N, C-alpha and C positions, 0 to 999 in steps of 0.2 A: 179557254184558249180558242179564239175565233178561227185560226188557221186549221185547227184539228176538226172543228165542226164542219168546215167546208170540205175537207178531205173525206170525211165520213159521208157527207151528203152526196158528193160527187161519185162515191162508190155505192150509192144506194143503201146506206146503212142507217138504221134508226137506233140510236143508243138505248132506247127503251127495250129493244129486243135482246140486249146483252145482259144476261142475268147470272150466268155461270162461267167457270173457267172454260168449259167446253164451247159455249157460245162465243166467248172472247177469242179463242184460238181458231175457231172455225170461220168466223165471220169478219173479224177485224183484220184488215189488210196489214201487211208488213210494209213499212215505209223506209226510205233512205234519206240522206241529207238533201238530195236533189228535190225531193218532194216538199221539203220545208224551207230550204235556204236559198233557192234560186229566184223565185218570183214572189216571195212572200214578204210583206213589210214586217219590220221588227215588232211593231205594236201588236200585230195580229198573232205573234208567237207568244205574247205575254197573257197571263190569266187576266180576263176582263179588259184587255188592251191597256193595262195600267203601267205603261212603260215609265211613267214619272216616278215610280217606286224603285227604279233601277239604282243599285249601289255599285255593282261591278259587272263589267262585260269582258269576256275573254274570247279569243278567236282561235280556230284550229290553224294548222300549219298551211292549209291550202294545197296539201300534197296531192289530193284527188282531183284538183282543178276547181273545186267548189269550197269556198270558205263557209264554215259553220260557226255559230256563236253560242256561247253560254252566258246566261244572264242571271243575276241573283240580287236579292234585296239585302238590306242591313240585317234583317232577321235571319235570312238564309246564311249569311256570313258567320253569324254567331254560332249557328248549328254546325257549320262546316269546321270552324275552329275546334269545337268540342270533339267532333268526329276524328279530325286529323290528329289531335293531341292524344286521343284514346288509342288510336292505331300505333302511333309512335311510342307510346308508353308500353304497349304490349310487346313491341319488337325490341325497343332500345332502353326501356326502363327510365324514361325521361323524368318521371316523378321522383326518382331516387338519385339521379345523376345531374349535375349542372351541365346543361347541354346547349351547344351553339350550332345553329343550322346555317350552312352556306348554300344559298339557292343559286345554282348555275343554269337553271332552265331558261331558254331564250324566249323571245317574243313577248317580253314584259309580263310573263306569268308569275303572279305572286302566290306565295304559299300561306294560306290562312292558318296561323298557329300562334300560340302564346309564347313560344320560345324566342329568345334573342336570335336575331336573324340578320344576315347580310345578303342583299340582293345584288349579286355581281353579274348576272346574266353570263354571257360567254366570254368573259375576261379572265383568263386563267391567271394572269399576273395579279389581278385584284384578289382573287380567291386565295392564292398562295400567300400574298402579303398579309391578309387577314389572319390566316392560319398561323403564320409565324409570330405575329404580334399578340394574338389573343390566346394561344394554346396554354400558357401557364395558368390561366384563370378559370378553366372549365375542365370538367371531368371527361367530356367526350365531344367530338365534332361529328356532325352529319353533313355530308356533301351530296347534294341532289343535282342530277343533271342527265343529259343524254349520254349513252354508253361511250360513244367516241370521245366526247368531251371529258368524261371522267378519266379515260385512258390518257388523254393529253395532259390533264392536271397532274396525275400521279407520276407520269414519266418526266414532265418538266420539273416537278418537285425534286426528283432524284438528281436531275442535272444541276439543280441549284443547291444540292447538298442536304436536302431534307432527308432525315432517316425515318422513314415511315414505320418501319418495324418497331413495335413498342409504343408508337404514338396512338392514342385512343381515337381513331378515325374510322367511321363506317360510311359506306356508300349506299345511296338509293338511286337506282337507274329508272328512268322513264323515257317516254317518247318513241322508243324503238326496241325491237326484239333483239336479244343477245344470246349467244350460245353459252353452254355450260363451261366450255373450255375458256371462253372469254372471262367468265367469273373466276375460274381457277387461276388464270394469268394475273389478273389484278389482285386477287387475294394473296398470291405469292409475293407480289411487290410490296403489299401492305403488311404481310406477316399475319394475315387472318387465318385462324384455326377454327374450322367449322365445328370442332368438338368443344370449343370454348367461346361461344358467341358473345359472352359478356365483355370480351376484350376487343371486339370489332366484328362487323358483319357486312355483307354485301347482298342487298335484296333489291327486288324490282317492285315497282308500283305501276299500275295501269290506270290512266285517266283518259277521258275523252272530253274535249273542251265543252261541247254542248250538253253533256250529261253530268259529269262530276270529275273533279280533279283526282279523286281516289276511289275508283270503282272496285278495284281488286288490289290485294297486296300479298306479298310472300311473307313467310316466316321461316325460322330456322328449320321447321319441320318440312315445309314444302321444298326448301333448298336441298335438304338431305335426300328427300324423296326423288327430286329430279336428278340428282347426282347418281343415285342408285339405278334409276331408270335408264340413264345414258350408258351405264356400264353393263346392265343386265338385260339381255335381249328377251329372255323368257318373261321376266317381270314386265318389261315394256310392252310386250304383246298382250299380256293379260290385262294390263291397265289401260292401254291406248288402242289396242287392236293390231291386226297383222299389218306388216309392211311399214310400220312407223320406225324410221331409221334414226331420226333426230328427236331427242326428248324436247317437248315444248316447255315453255314457261308454265309453271303451275301456281295458281293463286287461290287464296281464300276469297269467298265473297259472302255478302250478308243478304239472305233472302228476304229479310224484313225491309230492306232498302231497295232491292232490285228483283223484279220477276224476270228471270233469265231463261231464254229459249234458244234453240238452234234451228236453222232451216234444214231442208233436206240435203243441202250442200255444206252443212256444218258451219254456216255463218251465224254469228251471235246476234240475238235480237233482245233488246232491252226495253223493259217497261219500268219507269222510275215510280216508286211507290210513296214518296214523301208528299203528303197533301199540301205542304207549303212551297213546293217547287214553283218557281216563277215561270219556267218553261217546261211543263210536264210532258215530256216526250213518251209516246206509247207505241209499243211494237216497232221499235226503231232499230233497223239493221245497220250495224257499224261496219259490216263487210270484213270483219276480222274472223279468221278461221279459228274455231274453238270447239271444245268438247266439255260437257258437264258431267261430273262424277259425284254422286251422293256420298255423304260421309259413311253411310252404311256399306256402300260398295267398296270404298277405299279400305275401310276396316276389314272387311271380309277377305279381299284379295291379299292384303298385306299379312293378315294372320295366316291364311292358307299357305302362302309362299314362304313363311318363316321370317317375316320382317315386322314383328309387332312393335319394335322400337321406333319404326318410321310412321306409325299412326299419329296423325296430327293431334295436338292438344285441344285445339278449337274444334268443336263438333259441328263444323260447317261444311257445306258442299264445296267442292273444288272445281275450278274451271281452268282448262289448259289453253294456252294461246300458241298457235303454230304458224303464225304469219298469214299471208294472203294466198288464197287458193289459186289465183291466176298468175302467180309470180314464179315462173320457171321457164326454161328452154328445154327442148328435146334434142339430144345429140346421140346419133347412132341408136335410136330407140330407147334411150334412157333419159329420164327427166333429171335436170340439174337445177337445184334451187339455191337461192341466196343463203338459206339456213345451213345447207351443207358446206358452203364455202366459208361461212363464218365459223363453223365448228372446226374446219380444217385449218384455217389461218392461225387459230389460237391453240392448236394441238401441239405445236412446237414453240416454246417460249422465245427462242431466238428469232424465229420467223415473226412472231407477234410483235416483238420489240423493234422490228425493222420497218413496219408499215404503219400508216395512219389508221388503217382499218377500212379505208374506202377502196371500193373496187367496182368494176363494171362488168356485168355478165351479158354476153350478146351472141347472136348467131351471125356468122359471116355469110357472104354471098353464096358460098359453096355448101351452106348448111352445116359447116363445122363450127364447133363452139369456141368461145374465146373468153378468157378472164383477164382483165386489165387491172393491175394493182398499183396503188400509189405508195411509194416508199416514203419514209420520214425524211425530213430535212437532214442533209449530211450523210445519208446512207447511200453508198455507191452500188450501182447495179453490176453484179458479177455473175458469171456462169455458175459459180459455186452456190451463190445465194438463190439463183433461179432454181437450181436443183433441189435446194432445201424447201422452197415454196411448193414445188411440184410434188415432192414426197409428202409434205404435210397435207396438201389438198386432196391427193389421191387416196388418203385414208378414208375419206367420206364421199368423194365424187366417184361414181362407178363407171366412168367412161373416159377415154382419152380426150383431152381438151387442151387447146393452146393456152399457155400462160405467159403473159407479158408484164414485166415490172417496169415502172417508170420512175425516174428521178422525181422528186417532189414537185418541182415547177413544170415538169414536162407532162404531167398527168393531163390528158386531153380534156378532162371534165373538171379541172381544178378550180375554175372561176366560180363554180357553184358551191364551193366548200367554205362556208363561213360559220358553220355550226348554228346558224339561225334557222336554216331551212332543212327539211328532210331531204336526204340525197337519194335520187332514183338510181338504184344499183342494177336495174334490169330494164 
């Protein structure tokens, strides 16, 4: 990869001096997308500049202000299909159940799988039409999409008379962090029982366009673990450290595929280990806030605290994703984060059903905080509803903050809400 050779040379590093993990971590710099994707030609990012072998290119959302790109060959695609199918089989038993996947991920992102699939992007009407017509012929449906869009699909389905409870539908959320209360809200609408995952499940997957579409995934074990961590302050402190108020998403990851590190500020650093990778990024900082826990650590803590039933079946390390470190405002000496607001919004299911889930967190000129929330179409703003929102949010936000609810079309930031782009909530 010529671009990487240049970066090492510019930093005075001779690759022949890197012989051990210690050499690697001490001498090889950590890079970000700006190092690779701003001034570098696409050919220089490919092994041997062989861009003519390109089969598929995907782009990031551009949320950070810089677009990054993932590229793969036909051989890579075959490997990815096998990997995705293996993960789906572990979680959803697709080798034993006739399964149909509805892909609602935007930006033209395709899901490499051998399953029957409908690529609807962010057209909820198309996704629901497919579900209605095809559901008699399959044992289960998997719907993949952004958390907000999954909420939209399920709620619109109810409005159209779909009886979700008892229907074999599972959800896979990607692209954005979601709270555990959000999961419980959608699980309630679908009738998902986390004690009987064979009848339906709601899990998260984390991918990064330039690295892999499925870097980490949840399982029923990590879902149950996160639910217990959110309820149990003592276990949360043992597992995640002091002052962790909101349980992060917790994923399995595969150390034979990824060498994963964290910076001093707990940002995740990836080194992709597949020798066939077309764009082999090394010590790549995604700027996601995360914590790595070994399987041995997880087993020890859960055993000591009396939760051996929560020990994951897969003997793999876990990584927790807690959002971005710089995304908060400070009000009256207290930090307020989007994660706290997301947990609060979905702590009351009536409140949750009244909003699209989109909100804006900001500081006013007098340094007072403000949360602006978009109501769903047809929901009227009333003082009673505002009090419900306030009560729900203050369960997780530790300071007084102004809350303003807007009718759907009056939300000042509404023109940006097309489910194609990530919404900037702060």
